[in-house]
N, C-alpha and C positions, 0 to 999 in steps of 0.2 A: 280467362282468370279474372276474379273477383279482386276489384281493387282493396287497398287495406284503409281503412279507416284514418282520416288524419289524426296525427298526435301531437301534443305541444311537450317541449324538452322538459324534463324535470331540472329546475336551478334552484338560487337562495331566494329569489322571491316569489316562487310557487306558493299558492294557497290550497290548503289542503281541506277536504273532506273524507270523513270516514263513515264505512259502513259497518254496523255493528250486528252481529250472529253467531249462533251456536247450533249447526254448524255454519259455517260461512262460504264453504267452497262453491256453493250452487247460487250466490248472488249475482244480479245481472246488473245491479246499477253502475258499477265501473264501464262494462261494454256500453251501456247506453249513455251516460254523462260524460265520459271522456272524450268520447268524439264532437259531443255538443260544445265542450269546452273549446276544442281545437278549431273547431268551424267556426265560432263567435270571438276568436283570438285572445281568449281567456286565459291568462297563466295559472292554472288550477288543474289538481288532478283528485279523482276519488279513490280511496285505497280500500282493501277489506281488513277489518278488524276482529279476529276471532276472540269473540267475550263471553267465556263461560257465566252462568248465571250467578254464581257464588261470588264473581269478582267485579260484576258489571258497574256497581256504584264506584268503585275504586277506578276502573276504566274510565268512565266516564269523567268524573271529575279530575282526572290527570288530565283528558283529553280537552276538557273544558279551560283548562291552564294554559294550553299550548296555543301560543299568540297568532300563528300565522292557520289557525285551524278555524275555519267560518261555519262550519255545518256538520251533523251527523245525519245519516241515512239509519234507519233501524228495520230489523227483520227479526224473523221467529229465534228465541222466545222474548224478546225483551219490549214489546210495545206496550204493554200493561205497565211495566216496572220502569219504564223511562220515562214517562211523565212525570213521575214526582222527582224527579233529578232537573226538571225544567224549572226556571222561575216563574214563567207564564205560560199558560195554555190557551189556545184557541178555543172557540165555541165549539167545534167539533171533538176535540180531545176531551171536552167537558161532558158531551152526551154519549161518547162510545166509550170513552174512559181507557183509551189508548193513543197512542202517538206514532207516527213512521218516520217523523224528520224533527229535527232541532237545529235551530239559527242562533248564532251570536248576535245579538242586539248592538245598538251604538253604544250603549251604555253600560255593556260588558254582560249584560244579564243575556238568558238564554231563552227564547220561545219554542214551547212543543205545537206541533200541528200534526193535522194525519190527512191524509189525500187518498190512501186505501180506496176509501169507499167511493169518492168522487172519481177516481183513476178506473176503477172497477166498471163503474156505469157508464164511463166513457167509451171504454174499450168494447163493452156489451154492444152500446147503441152503434158504434163505429163497424161493428162486425154484422149488421143487421139484425141484431136480438133485442127489440126495443123492448124493455122490461112495463113500460106502464100499461097498465091493467091486466097483468099477468098474475099467477098464483105462483109465489117464488118460495122455495125451502132450503135453508142453509144450514148446514153441518160445521159446528166449529164457532163456539163464542168468546175467542180471543182477541188479540189484538186487530187483526186484518178483517176477521168475522164479524167482529162489532161495528166496525166501521163500513163494510159491506152493507151490513143489515139496516144501518141508520140510510146510506145511499138509496138503498132500493125503495125504502117506503118513500124518501124525499122525491125519488123519481115516480113514485105513483104505481107501485103495485098494489095490487087489489088486495092482498093478503100475504104475509110473510110468517112461513112457521119454521122455528129455530129449534136447533138440539145439540146438545153437548152432553158428553159423559161428565162434566163436572156440573152437577146439578145447582149448586150454588152460585156460580158463575152464571149460568144459564140465568137463573131467576132474575138476578141482580140485573142483568142486560135487558131481559124482557120488560121489568118495570121500568128502566130508563126510558125504552123505546115508547112503551104505552103511554107515558106522560105528554111525548111529543106526538105521537100520531095513534090516539086510542082507537081499540077496537080492531087494530087492522093485524095485530100480535099474536101468535098462537104459539105457545110450548109445545113441544112435541115428547111423548116419554119414551122413546126409542126412534132409530134411522130411518123410519119407514117412510117415505115419500111418497106416498100414493097417487096424489092429483096434483103435482106439481109440474106446472109448464116448465119451470125453472129450477134446476137443482145445482146448488152449489157447494163444493168442497171447500172449505176454509179450515181444515184441518192439516196438519203436517204430515196425513198419511197419503204416503205416493212418493216420498223423497226417497225410500229404498226401494228395490225390486220385490223384495220380500213382503213388503207391507199389505196389511189386509186391505180390501175397499172399505171408504169410509161410511157408506152406505149402498145398500143392495140396489140393484139395478130392474130387477125383475117386476117392481111393483108401480114403475113409471110408465105414463100413460106415453103411447108414440107420439111421435115427432116433436118432442120437447126437448131444450136445450139442457144439456149438464156440461158444466162449468167447473174447471179447476184451477186454484190460484196458484199452484205449484210452478215454478217456471223452468226448473230443472230438476228431472226430466222434461222436456218439454210434452212428450207423449207420455202421460200417466198410465198406469194399469187402468184407472177409472176410465181416463178417456178413449183408450183403445177398446175396451170392452163395451163401452156406451156407443161408439161409432160400429161396432160389429152389430149391435142391437138396432142400429138404424137411428140413433140419437144424433142431433146435431151437437157438435163438440164446441166448446170455447176454450183456448188456451190461456194458461197464466201469463205468459207474457204480456198480452193485452192491458191486464192491469197496471204493468209499470209503464207501458207506453203510454197508457191514458193520463198516467201522472206529469209527462213531461213538460206541459206548459205550465202547469202549477208549480213544478220545482223551478221554472225559470223565472215566474214570478215571485215566488216565496223568497228567493236567494238573490232576486236581482241581476239574472245573469241577462245582459244586453250586449 
C-alpha cells in the first residue's frame, strides 16, 4: 500500500499560496508543493483558485491584500495578463512576456517571475532528452510556450521553429527572441514540424479527450522526442499517438517537477 504524503494541519497561523487558472481542476502544484511544506515543517498550504479571465484583476488584487498570502502560482490562461498585476518583473518575464509565479516582497510589493522554461529544460534533460544542438519546434506562443522557447534557446538548441494560430502573438514573441538569440528563431506558417528532433505542444489542446492534435505527427522524423506540457491527463492523445508511431515521449509533469528547486529558492522555503 502506497504511503500517504505528509500533511500539515490548517490553523490560524498557516501561510497561504494560491494557484490561479481557468480551468483549475487539472493543476498539480498543490499535490507537488503541499508535501514539500510538510516535509520541511513549514506551516503553509497551496490551494487552487478558479479565476475566470474577466475577473482576473479583481481576484489578484484581492489576494494581494490578504495579509497571510505569500505567493501565487499562475497557469492557463493567465500567464501573460498576470505580469501586468505585479509591481516588479524578473528578467525572464521581460524577455518572454509572461509570468507563472508571484511573490510578496518585504516592502509589500509583488515580484513576478517565470520558471516554466527552466523547469521544462531541467525536466527534459533529466529524462535523457538533452536539447543542446537539436532542431526544436514548438507550437503555442502563450505564457508557457514563450518561456519554453527562451529556455530552449538558452540551452543551446541549434534552431527553434515556432507556430501559433495567433499571428500577432507569434510575431511579437519571435521578435523578442531574435533580439537575444539572432538567427536561430524561425516562424512557421502552419503546424508542420517536418524536420524537428524535438516537437513540443505548449497549447491547451489535449486537456479534453475530444481535442484535435496540436500538430500532425506523420511529418516528424523517426526517433525524435514529442513533448507535451499538459499535466492532466498525463497521457494526452498527442503522447499516445506519438508513442504508437515509435517516437520518444515526454510528459507534462516533468516541467513542474523541474521547477521545484526554483520555487523553493524563490519563496525562501528552507
